[in-house]
C-alpha positions in Angstrom: 39.7 128.0 -28.1 42.0 125.1 -27.3 43.2 124.5 -23.8 46.8 123.5 -23.1 45.8 121.3 -20.0 43.2 119.5 -22.2 45.6 118.8 -25.0 48.2 117.5 -22.4 45.8 115.1 -20.6 44.4 113.9 -24.0 48.0 113.2 -25.0 48.7 111.4 -21.8 45.8 109.1 -21.7 44.7 108.7 -25.3 47.9 109.7 -27.1 48.3 106.3 -28.6 45.1 106.8 -30.5 46.0 110.3 -31.4 43.0 111.9 -29.7 45.0 114.9 -28.7 45.9 115.5 -32.5 42.4 115.7 -33.5 41.6 118.0 -30.6 44.3 120.3 -31.9 43.0 120.3 -35.4 45.7 118.1 -36.8 43.6 115.4 -38.2 46.2 114.0 -40.6 48.6 113.2 -37.7 45.7 111.8 -35.8 44.9 109.3 -38.5 48.6 108.2 -38.5 48.4 107.6 -34.9 45.4 105.6 -35.3 47.0 103.4 -38.1 50.1 102.8 -36.0 48.4 102.5 -32.5 49.2 98.7 -32.3 53.0 99.4 -32.4 52.8 101.4 -29.3 55.1 104.2 -30.8 52.3 106.7 -30.9 51.7 105.9 -27.1 55.2 106.7 -26.3 55.2 109.8 -28.6 52.0 111.0 -26.9 53.5 110.7 -23.5 56.4 112.9 -24.7 53.9 115.3 -26.2 51.9 115.5 -23.0 55.2 116.6 -21.2 55.8 119.2 -23.7 52.3 120.4 -23.5 52.6 120.9 -19.7 55.9 122.5 -19.9 55.1 124.9 -22.7 54.2 128.4 -22.0 50.7 129.6 -22.4 51.8 132.1 -25.0 53.7 129.5 -27.1 50.8 127.2 -27.0 48.4 129.9 -28.1 50.7 131.0 -30.9 51.0 127.5 -32.3 47.4 126.0 -31.8 45.1 129.1 -31.2 46.7 131.4 -34.0 48.0 133.7 -31.5 44.7 134.6 -30.0 43.7 134.0 -26.2 43.8 135.5 -23.0 47.4 135.2 -22.4 48.5 136.9 -25.6 46.1 139.8 -25.8 46.6 140.5 -22.0 50.4 141.0 -22.5 49.6 144.1 -24.8 49.2 147.3 -22.8 46.5 149.8 -23.6 49.0 152.3 -24.9 50.5 149.9 -27.3 47.1 149.0 -28.6 46.3 152.7 -29.0 49.4 153.4 -30.8 48.9 150.3 -33.1 45.2 151.5 -33.9 46.6 155.0 -34.7 49.2 153.5 -37.2 46.6 151.2 -38.7 44.3 154.3 -39.2 47.2 156.2 -41.0 47.6 153.1 -43.4 44.0 153.1 -44.2 43.8 156.9 -44.8 46.8 156.8 -46.9 45.4 154.0 -49.1 47.9 151.3 -48.2 45.3 149.0 -46.9 41.6 148.5 -47.9 38.7 149.0 -45.6 38.1 145.3 -45.2 41.7 144.9 -44.3 41.6 147.8 -41.7 38.5 146.3 -40.0 39.9 142.9 -39.8 43.1 144.1 -38.3 41.1 146.5 -35.9 39.2 143.6 -34.6 42.3 141.6 -34.1 43.9 144.3 -32.1 40.8 144.8 -30.1 40.2 141.0 -29.6 36.6 141.2 -30.7 36.7 138.5 -33.5 
């Protein structure tokens, strides 16, 4: 799981080389930063991105870079909401709307046991 503070620190100190982009899984953008590092434009953008990372909420960061997973996203859902969602999911499976594989994948996502 990617860390917001690590991404911010990498962007602040190594933003001109695009190291934070590689860390966040955006290799194509990282290569562009490497190609243009000599212009200092990526360094300026990196500083701006560091500020954005440091001011971004944990939930927004996880939604964008961790595909919605993480402690901040899963802890916001109450046990009652999870139980209700699991019951709805079971009804969809029993009625044939979703397959067994889809049911299991969605159940694991709800319980956070990927």
